[in-house]
N, C-alpha and C positions, 0 to 999 in steps of 0.2 A: 634337743629344739628349744627347749624351754630357756636352756642356758643360754642358748645363741641369742634367743628372742632378748631376754635381759641386757646379753652385750651389747646387743644393738639400740635397746632401748639406752642404757648409761652410756654410749655412744653418742647419742641425739642431745642428751641432758650436759652432756658435758661440753660439745661445740657451743650448746644456748650459753651455758655459762661463761666458756671461754670469752664469747664476742664482747662482750662491755668491757672486759680487761684488756682483750685487743685495741679496743679502739683507745681505752684511756691511755694505754701505754703507745698508742700512736698520737697521742694528744700531747703527750708527755714529751715525746720526741720531737714533735713541732715546736715547745715549748723550750727545748733546749739550743733549737736553732734560732732562735729568738721570733716567731713566728706565732705566739701565742695571742697576737693581736686580733689573728685573722679568726671568723667562725669555723668553729671544728668540722664541721661537716663539709667545708670547702677543701679537706685533706684528705676526705676519702675517697678512694680510687673508684671511681664509676664500675660497677659489673665485677666488683672484687671483694663485698663483705662476704664475713663468713658465712652467712645464710646460703649462698652460693656451694657452699663445698657439701655434697651431699652426695654420698655415692649410689644415685642411683640412672638406671640407663635411661630411662621415660626422660623425655623432652622438658627441659625447667623453662618454664613460663616464667619469666623472671616481672614484676612490678616495672612500669616505666619510671624515669628519674625525673622526667619533665612533670611535675606536678600538675601546672596549667594544663598538657595536653594528656593527662593519663585518664584511659577508656579501656578497662579490660577487653582484650579479645574475646571475639565469638566462641572461640575453642575452651575460653576457660571456664565460662559457664554459659548459660542461656542467657536471652535478652527477654526483658519483659518491662514494658511501660505500662504495665496499668495503676502501679504503684508507685514508682519514680520518673521525674522528668526525665526528658530525652535532652542528654548533652551533645553539642556539638564540638565536633573535634577542631583545638585552635593550633595553630601554626605559631612554635616557638620563637619564630625568623620575627613575629611580630615587634619582639622588644629587641631587635638586631642580632647581632651574631655576639657568641664568646669572645673577649680581646683580651691577650696576657701581655706582659710588659718584658723586658729584655731578658729577667730574671727568671721567667716564668710565673709570675705572679700574676694571677687573674686580675683584670680590673674590672670585670663583670659584663653586661650584656649592652650593645651599643650598635652604633655605627662609626665608619669612620669618614673623618671631615677631611683632614689633609694630611698628608706625610710626605716628606722630601727625602732621598738616599741616595748616595754618593757613593760609589764603592768602585774602587781600585784594584786590580788592573781587570776589567771588565768591559766586554764589550755591551753598550748600551745600560753603562753603569751607571748612569745620573737618571735620577725617576723623580716624577711629581703626580702624585695621585690627589685630585680632589673628589671627593666622593660626594653625592649628590643632596646630603643633609647642607654641605658647603654653598651651594649656589642656591638651594630650595629652603631651608629653616633659618640660614644663619645670612642670606643676600650677600653672600662674598666678604663677608668680614666676619671674624672670631677674635674674640679678646678673652685674654687671661690675664688677670692681676693677683697681688697683694702687696700688704703693706706691714712695715713693723714700726711703731713708734714715727721715727722722723723721717724713716726710709720707707720708699714707693717704688714698685715695680708692675710696668704693664707689658703684654707681648701682646701684638695686633698683625693678626694673618689675614691681607686683602687684597683687592683690586684694584681699587681704587681709593687709597692712604694719602691725604694731601700732607705732605713732608716737604719742610724747608730746613738746610742747617744755616749758610749763611748765602749770599747773593753771586759768589763766582763758583761756588762750589757746588751744593747741589738745590735744587729746587723745582720739584715735581709737583704737579697739580694730582696726579694718576700715579701714584708708587703701587705696583704689584711685586708683593712679598712680605716679607717679615720684618717687624720692627720691635724692638725693643728697648720700651725706654725706663730708665730710673732717675733717682732724683732724694738727695739728704739734703740736709740743710747748708751744705757749700759745693757739691756740684749736682749739675744736672746733665746725664750724658742720654744717646740714641746709638742703636747699633740699626744697621740696615743689612741684611742679607736675600739677593733676589737672581732668579736665572733669569734674565730678559730676551735669551733667544729665543726662549718657547717657556712662559710662565704657568702652563697650565698644563693636564693631562698629556704625559705625554715620556717615553723612551730615549734618552739620547747619549749617544756616545762624544758629539762634538758639540761643545755647551758655551754660551760668553754668561760667565759669573761676574755679579756685582755685590762687593764688598764694600762696607761704609759707616764712618764712625763720626759724634760731636760729640766734644767735651765741654761742659763751659762750667768753670769755676767764679766763683765769689770771692776775687780778692777783698775787698770792701764793700762799704754801703751802697758807696755810688762806683765802684768799678767792676767789671766783668773782664775774665779771658778765656778765648776759647780755642780750642785743637780741635781740625776736621782732617779726617783721613776719607778719600774717594779711592776704590779702584774697579775696573772692571777688566776683565782678560778672556783670554780663553782657556777651555780645561777640556780634556780630553781621557776619557776613562780609561783608554787602553793603555795608557803612558804612566809607570811611577810615580806617585808624588814625591818620591825622594829626589826626582830628577830636578836639579836645579831649585831655584824659588819658585813656589807656586805662586804668589803675586806678580811675578813676570812673564806669566801665561807660558802657553807652548803654541806650536803649531801644529794646527790641525791634520785628519787626514788629507785635508782637500791642498794643505797648503805646502805640507811637507814632501815636495816632488822637486825631482832637479830642472834646472832650470833651462828652455830653450834656446829663451832670446833674453836680451837686457837692453834698454832703452835708456839715454841719457840725452835729455831737449832742453837746450837755455835758447833764452827768448828775455824781451827789453822787459822791463819790469814797471814799466812807465810807457806805453805801447802810444798812448794819444798827447804826448809832450811832444812831439817831432821832432826829438830831439835823437843823439847818441845811445846806443840801447850797451847790448851786452858784447864785451870783448872777450874770447877763447884764443889764449897764447898758446897752452900747451895742456896735454891731454894722456893720460895712460889710468891702467885698471891694474889693482894689486890683486891676487890668490892665493889661496892657502887653503891645502888638503887637509884631511882628516889624520894626517901622520903631524901636521905642524909644517910641512915645506912651503916656503914662501918663495913665489914667483912674480914678475913684473910681466904685463902684456907685451912690451916691445923687446925682452930679454928672446921670447917663445915665438915672436912675429904674430901674437893676438892681438890684430887690430881691429879697429871697427871701420864699419862702413859708412862713410858721411854724406848727410844730406842737407843741403840749404847753407846760408850764410854769405858774406863776400869777403874775400881779403882785402885789408886794409892795414898798413903798416905792421905787414908782418903776422898780424893775427886775424882768425875768422871773425867776424861782425854779424851784428844781427839790431836793425831797427826797427819800431815800430812793429808791423805784424809779421816779419820775418821771425822764423826759427833755424837754430842749428843741431841736429839731429845725429846720434851717434849710436850704430847699432851693432854689440857684439853678438857673435852668432856661439852661444855653448854649446849647438847641437855639436857643431864642427868642432870641438875644441880634444885635442888628442895629441897631448905631446908628453911621452914617456911614462904613460899612466895615469897622468892628469885629465882627467875629463868631468862632464859636469856633474854627474853622479857622487865623486869623489872629493867636491869641494866642502870646505868649511865656512868660508870667509869670501865675500867678493867685494873691491872697495874701490871706487873710482877718485882719482886724483885728478884734479884741475886748475890751470893758473887761468883767473879771469879777472875781470877789471869793469870799472865802471858800472851802470844800472843792470845789473845780471840778475835772472831769475833761472834757477835750476831745478828741475823736475825727473824725476823718475820714474821705470816702468821695466814690468817683464812682462812675459807669456803667462804668468800665474796672480796675473793683477789686472784682472777682465771685468767686464760688468754681468758677469756669471751666465750668457747668454750657451745654449749648445749650440746654437749653428752659428756661423761668424762673429765668435765673441770680442767687442770694443776692448782695445787699451786704454786702462785709466792709469792717468799720469799723476804724482803726486809730487805737490813741491818739500823739495827738500833742503833748499838755501834761498836767500833772496839778499840782495844787497841793502844797506842801511843808508836811505834817503835816496836821492836821484843824483849821481856823483859822473863827472864825464870829463874828468881830465885824468883817468887811470891812477888818482893818488890812492883808489883802495885795491891797487893789485896786490893779490894774496894766492897762496896754496889751499885748495878746499878738498878736504881729505873726505868721503861720504860711503860711509858703507851701506850697502844693500841689504835691505831684509822683507819681509813682512809682517804686520804688525800684529803683536801678540798682547800687549796692555797697555792700558792708559792711567796714570795715579795722579791723584791731585793730594798736596799735603800743604794745609793753608793754617793760621793763625788768625785770628780775630780779638779787638779789642772793643771796650766800649766804656768812657767816662762819661757820665752824666751832672752835671750841674754842680762841679767840684770847684766852689767858690767861685762861681760864675763861669768857670770853663766847662766846654762839654768837646770831648773828643774820642771816635771811633774811627775805625778801619778795617783792613784785610790785608793780608800778602797769603799767596798761595804759591807754590813751586808744582810746576805742571812738567811730569816725565812720562814719556812716551817711547814705550819698549818694542823692538824689533828683533827679528831673529831672521839668519839666513836657514832655506832649506837646507837640509841635509840628512844624510841616514843614521848617520852618529847622533840618536836622538839622546844620549846621554850629556853630550858635550855640543850644545847648537849654541853659535855664536850668537852672543847677546851683546845689542848697543841700546844706549837711551840716546832720545834727543830732550831737550830741556826746554821749558818755555816759563815763564813769570808772567802775573798777574798782580797790582796792588792798588791799593785806594787809600788815602785819608781824609777825614773831614774833622775841622777843628773851627768852635763858634765862643766868642767870650761876649759875656754880655754884663754891663755896667752902666744901666739907665743914665743918662739917656744917648749911648753909643752902643753899638753893636760890631763886632768884627767876626769876620766868619770866611772859612778857606778851603778849599780842597783841591788835592792833589792826586794824579794817577798815572798808572802805568799798564798797557795791556799788551803782550806782545801778540804779533800778526797771527804766530802759528799755535796760541795758547786753546787749549781744548778741551769740551768739557762732553765729547760722544766718544763712543767707541761703537764698533763695527759688530754686528749680529751674527753669528756663525748659522750657517744653514745645516739642518740636519745630515747632510752627505759631507759635510767639512769642509764645503766652499763657502766662499765670503763675496758678495756681489757687491762690488764696489761702486758698482754704480745702477741704479735703478730709479723705475719710475716714482716708487714710494721708499726713499735712501732706508738702507737697512740701517740706520744706526738707532743707539739708544742713546738717548740726551740726559745727562745731570741736572743740566739746567734748560726747562721748556720756555717755550716764545708763548708767554700769555699776555699780550699788552693790554687786552682790554677787563683781565681780571676776572672772570667769568668760570674761572675751574677748567677749560677746555683749551686745550693748546692750540694754535693757530697753523701747526706746520702737520704732517700725514708724516706717522711713523707705526711701525708694527706694534699690535697688541695696545694701542688705547688709541681713546675715542680724538676725534679732533675736529675742526670746523674752521674753514676758509674766511668765514665771516667775522671782522672783527672792526667793533668802531669804538676803539679807547676814547672816555672824554662823553660819547655819547649816550650816556646811557646814566646818567646823574640819578634816576629813581632807582636805577637796581633793578630794573623789571628785565633786562634782557633782552629791550627791545630799542630798536632804534628811535630815541627821543625826540626825531622830526618826522616818524611815522609810526605813530602810535598804533596805528588803526590797522598796519601791515597791509596795506593796498599799494596799487601802483603809482600813487601822487603823492608826495611828501605833505606834510599837513601845512608847512607856512604858502603855499599853492590850492590847499585845498578849501572848497566852501565854508565859512563858519570858523574851519580848524585854527586858519591861518591869523586869527586874531590872538591866540593863544602863544602861537608858534611863530621865532623869529629864524630868521637864515641864520646858517652857522656861521656866516663872514661875520654878523654882528659882536658875535662874542671876543673876549679879550684873553688874551693869557701869553705868557713869553715865550721867546724863541730863539733859545740861546744858540743852537747849530746855523740859523740863520738861512734856513731853506724854504723860507714864506710860509710855512705850516707851523701853527702854536705847539709846543712841546709836548703837551697834556692829550693833542689828541694824534700824535704819529702813530704809526703802525707800520713795521717793518716785518722780515721775516729775518731774526735773527736771535740769540738767545737772548734772555730775560739781565743782561749784565749792567752794573750802574753805570758803566762806562763801554763804549766799541772798543773792538779791539782794533789794534792797530794805532791807537793815539797815546798818545802823554800830552802833559800839560797839566795847567793848575787854573784856577777862578777863585778870585776873592772879592770881597767888597767890604767897605766901610759903612754902615748906615747911623744916622741920626735922627731920634723922633723931635718933630716938633710940636710938642704936646702929646695927649693922650690918642689922639684920632689923624695924625698926620706923620709921612716919613718923609725922608729924602737918602738914597743910599747911592754911592760912587764904588763903581769896580772896574775889575780888570782880567780881559780874558785871553791867553794864550793855549792852543794845542796845535801840536803836529802829529803829523804820521811818522811812526818808527820806521816802517821799511818802505812806506809808498811816498808819497810825493806830495804834499800838502800842508799847508800851514793856515790856520784862524786867530788873527788879533783881532780884539776888540777891547775899544774904550766905553761904557756904556752908565747912563744914569738912570735910576730908577725911583719916581715921585706918586707916593700914594697917601689917599685921605679916605676918610669916609664918618660923615657928619648926622647927628641923628638930630634934627631941627622940629621946631613946629611947624615949618612949612614941608617935613618930610624927609626921607632918608636921601642922603646926596653920597655918592660914589666917583672918586676921581684916579687915573692910574694915566702914567705917562713916562715910557720908554724910548732912551733917544741913546744911539750909540754911532759910534764910527767901526765900522768891519771894514777887514780884508781876511776873506775867507774863501780859501779854491779847494776845500775838502768838501767833496759831493756828498749829500745825504738822500740818497732816494729812498722811496715809500711805497707800501701798499696801502692805499685808504680806500674806504666806501663811498661811495655816492649811490645818490638817488634820484636818478633822470625821472623828468616826466613823462608818466606815460610807459615807463617800462621797470623790468625786475630791478632791483639793488644788485650792485655789483661790486666788487675789487677792482680798482684801477691802479696801474703803478704810475706815479707821480715823479718825472724824473727832477732832482734839483738842478737848475740853472744856472745857480752861483749868483740868484741877484746882488748877494754881498760881497763879491768878489772884491772890489773896491768903490765901496760906496756909503753913505751918510741914511741912514733911518731911524723913523720914529713912528711910534705908535701913542695917540692917544686918546683915552677912553673914558667916559662921562655918563651917569645915568641916575635921574632924579624919579621918584616913585612918593606917591601919598594918597593918600584913603582918609575919607569922611564920615563921620558917623551915620550919616545919612543916604550913605550909600554908593556916594562917589569914589570912583578911585582912576587915578589916573598915571601915567608912566613913558618916560621919555629918555630915548638913548640913542647915545652918537659915537660913531667911531672914527677914526681917521688914521689912515696908515700911510706912508711915505716911505719910498726907497728911491737916493740921488746918487746916481753913479759919478765917481771919480775916476781924473786920471783919462790916460787915451780913450776918444771916441772907440779907436778900432779895436781896442780889446774887448768892450762888452757887444759891439755889433758880431764880431765874431760869434758869439754865440747865441747870436739873433737877439737881441735883447735891447730894449728901450733904455734911453740916458732917463725919465723920470718914468716910475711907475707906483702902483699903490690902490689903495680902497677909501671910497669916502660916503658914510651912511648914516642916516640918522631916520629914528621910528618915533612916533609919537601916536600914543592910545591914549582913548577914557573909554570908560564904560559908566553906566547909571542903572542901579537895580531901583525900579518903582515899584512897590506894592498896587495891586489894582485889586480890590475885592478878596475872593480866596487867593487870585492868581498873580501875576507881576507880570511887568513886561520892562525890557532891557535895551535900551538904546545903545548901541557902542559905535565908535569910529575909531580908524585906524591909517596913519599917513606913513608910508615907507619911502625913502630917497636914498637911492645909491650909485654910485660914479665908481666903475672896476678899470682898472688900466694895467693891465698884466704885464709882468717884465718882458714873456716872450712877445716878439713882435710881429708874429703870426696869429697871434690869439686879438679877436676885435676888442678896440674900446667901446664901452657902453655905458649911457647914462639914462635914469630912467625915476619917474616919479609915478604914483600909485596911493591915489586917497578910496577908500572902501568905507561904507555906510553898512551898518547891522542893526536891524530891528528883529529882537526874540519875544515870542508874547507865551507863557506857560499858564494855561488853566487847569486846575483840578475838576477831577468830576466824580462821579458817585460816590461810595462812603470813604471816610477816615479812616486811616491805617491807625492811629497814634497821636494825641495832642499833645506836641511838640512846640515850645515858641520858638521859631529861628528867627522873625524880626520883632525887636522890642516895640511895645505898643501897638502892635498890628495883630496880635493875636495869630498866627501864621500856624498851619498845620500841613505833615505829610499825608498823601492821600494815593492809595493803591496806583489809579490810573490817572491819567493825565495826558490835556490834549496841548501839543506843542507845536507854533508857528513859527517860522524864520525868515525873514526877505533880509537879502543883502544887495547889494549894489555898488558896482565899482567902476573907478575910470583910470586907463593905464595911459601914459605919455613916455612914449619912447623917444628923447631926448637927443641921444645921438648914439650909432651905432646899433647893436643888438644885443641880446641876451641869447643864451643856448636854448632857452625855453620858449623866448617870446622875441619878434624884430619888427612887431609896428604897432600903432598905437590901437586902443580897443575900450567898449563897453563890454560890462557883463552885468546881468540880474542871475540871481540864482533865488527860489523859493522851495522851502522845505514844509512837510505837515505830514506829522505824526502822532500816531496814538501808543502810549507807553503804560504799558500794565506791569506791576512790582507783587510776588506776591510768593510765600514757602510753598514747598512743594518737595515729599521725600527727602526733608531735610535739607533741601537745596536752595537758595534765592532764586527765582525765576524772574528773568526780565526779557517781556514779549515785545519788538516795537513792528507795528504795522505804518506805511505811511508812502508817501512819493516826494519826487524830486524832479522840479523840472530847471532846465539851464539855458540861458540865453547871451550868448556871444558874439558882437559887432564889430569886425575887423576893421579899419579905415580903409584898406587895400583885399585884403582874402576873402574869400567868402565866409559868411557868417556862419556860425555854428549853435545846434538845436540838440539837443539832449534831454532825454526825460528816464524818470526813474520809478517804478514799485517794488518794493521791498516789504519783505514778513522775515523775522529773525526771533528766535528764541534763544538768549544765553541764562546756564547755568553757572551758578558758584556757590562757596562758602559766605561771600560778600561783594555785592554786586550793589 
């Protein structure tokens, strides 16, 4: 018995002695594998230390391995808190969960922020997960960076990353995805990855992927050369990635189905011109099955059903709003085993001429509605220009397929001030991929439609002369968007919210919010480019955001002048200054389907004046329209003892029949501001035009300041009167306006008195003959009195020699008297003479509270307006308001 106990004790001591040796051996083994950099404790397998290897039947109560939550159980020993403090059991997940990399290395405890996995071939193989810290701790933006000497790199993952490559390829205010930037002494580059069809938490089988990159090389101190590639394509996780080129995309599960119907529609490409449209002389369809056998529809009697069109000179023609529709019934196709399900390719051959436009559609090309889906036609061919004599007769062979990818490959260059020469531009090739639905997914028929866009700007300066020019060409079918795939694999080709991902957004007012609505991004239909010069995202002519424009509101009208008095150039000749224009188009530097040039020579007449002479020629590539203009621009600015003087004059002879419709912000009196469609009635179709602007401003040390503004704009039609009368236009139109105003600040004790005067004359003669002619004059007098009361806030001299101070509380009184004469016609907001008076009394207090500046106003307003014919108006207002801010 003694020997047994001795052996048992020897075994226990041996185990205790061997444990350190085993641990050291384990560490040495780890060192041989290159893992000696990690703590040795990390390589001890939990619950397998040698202390557990005990030949005992009694249950082993092992110590817990989470030291932060360790507390021995009650059955290990009794509990007594007479001498020991009570310790609460802590949850180890407070520090997150343990994470490991792909090789099994422990990363530590933490939380998942973002992961994106793409697995082939697997259903729902595309996964994006965003942990709570992504939107919580990090506010939807995570940045990792590193640098070494002259090289630096930064990886960004975010929902709203402002990203711009070039104007023709990629310009998004809210990019959602991954962006990798790197730079060294000679190269700056960026890489983009995104899943725009569902960029947030979701599993997907069918997705839209975006891949893009831009690299810019420094060729010299003054020259840069850039390369850009953008690709958006369909992806399906159930198809092997080796099937074809992944950048060409693939058909989704909702796209890859046999066709039942195929429609080909021909119509007039310029339906409003009133002359000959499209002419169709012959048609046929070419079918290829999965075995490679090719047959023609006429050979097997597979002919379309024809709707519309008229026969003329042996051809089917469609003029104006008429159409020719060819319908092929693929569901009824059955010829020696040739059926719709066995087809690999279908191409339509058409012999067409004149001003044609060809569109195609199928039963798989719809708006995606479950009940009564509507067919959506896509244009596939257009005639260049507006041909009427059959001189462009040709054979078109048009493949049918569904879109699978859209890619852009471009180069850009920038030469800055090299011996007075500056040269920049961009050229982009657009490849739009499509595939025909087929059950042979390994060999889908793939075709590409190409489009191009390019522009170049050059300027040469050698004082006192400047020479500048711009050359541009953008195809009508140039596209910087792609379809977003639904979760079930369908694509909605028409929807209230277009299911498109835009490479180039529409953000005319540059506020970082696009003007059009697209999935998974914010938008605002309100846009007023050029009318937010103080960059506060508020319309400059309605700063207090009520129902009355500032130029119509009492007292505010003195500082605010109507937008009609502003000056700017209008080089598309639609009657709206270019910098104020807003549309619903991508923000390209030039419009699609436009080709032309603009150049000018400018001479400086001293340091403060210049004269420029220019020539402009633009035409539509596929459409019917041209713009020819010869113009002159004189500009001068003088700083004299009598004040600041500015003078501008723009004169042009114009022939413009390219319409440029707009979506403009209007602020009616007594109504909420809204966007309104402004139709271009082509006032410069054949006309002379001139815009003259001048202003004079002067301020005196003793408190007097006056400003005078004058603008005259005129359009005079040339040629046959019947031409502009057919467009409901006037022979002469334009705007004439003058503003004169003055103010004087007079100190009166601790307060001040401010008399003001404003005179406004305007004569409006719109080009549209149905719009009324109006002429008016308004004289307005203002008297303001500001009297500080109670205690001073701080002693700061605002008025030299008068010892002015700022007070917390002020009493403010104002009286406005105006006289309005309607000399001719009527304005939209007023139609007759009137006299008006406005009285305002208010008490204002400024005080600091809880770290903010508070402004409290209490007062009353009375308004009287006496009309010459209508009933007089009386109104009163009592108000009390408190505003808080960091600076008020």
